[in-house]
Structure formats: structure tokens, C-alpha cells
Phi, psi and omega in degrees: 000118180263135180232103174038063177082007178234170190209144177274128177273182185300330181277357179091000178274152178275132177234156179286139180295337180293342179261353180240186180285140176242148175291141177276117187295331184279327183252343180078010178246152180296143177255171178291170184298151185284134175287113185297327180293324178286328178293323179290331182287344180286132179274139175240148180220158180232131176266127181252129183290154178301325179291327177292322177296316179297318179297319179294320177298318180297318178297318180297315180295315181297325181285341182268335186280145176251162181267131176274093186302322181294318179293318179299316180296319179297313180295321179297320178295317178299317180295313181299323181278356180075020183258357181277124178240147181254129176273097186300321180296320180293319178297315180298317179299316180296319179298316179296316179300315179297320179296320179293323179293320180292330182290337181284000000 
């Protein structure tokens, strides 16, 4: 009975397949046990997508920033009093600028 890269030996204990026989993918027959020193010598690598890198950067930045309580209170008061106005042209310019920076 194979369980996710592990195997039950005769005593019923789970053992790692790297220490037992593995099927030979090219011939379909079991091969002798794997030489652990050669298995350790193999380099492994992981490819990380650009979106995953960006997500990690965003998490790092978000975890470092602190909240300016005074500014939040000031803006909340302006919003509550109906005095906060948005400069749509300025917001649009910033959005376009950010989009151009992200495209590079």
C-alpha cells in the first residue's frame, strides 16, 4: 500500500520510498534501492510566477507600514461632515501612472 511517497514495510511501519525499491519509470520494473548520496546531490528548483512575487512584495510592504491615526481621524471627520472632495483628474492621473509603471 503506497501512501503519498511512502510505503508500508513488512512490519507495518511506514518507510520512505527513497530507502526502499522504487519503480523504474522507463522500464516499469523495480530498481535497486536509491543511493542516498546521489539523491542528495541532485539540485532542485522551484519557479515562482511573477504574480506570486508581486503578491509577496505587497504582503511585505503591508506588514511594514503603520497607520497614521491623526490623518485617518482628520479624513474621517471631513467625510462625516460632507466636506471631503475627490479630485477626479488627480486620481485618474495617478491610476494611469501606476498602470504604466506596472507595465514595465
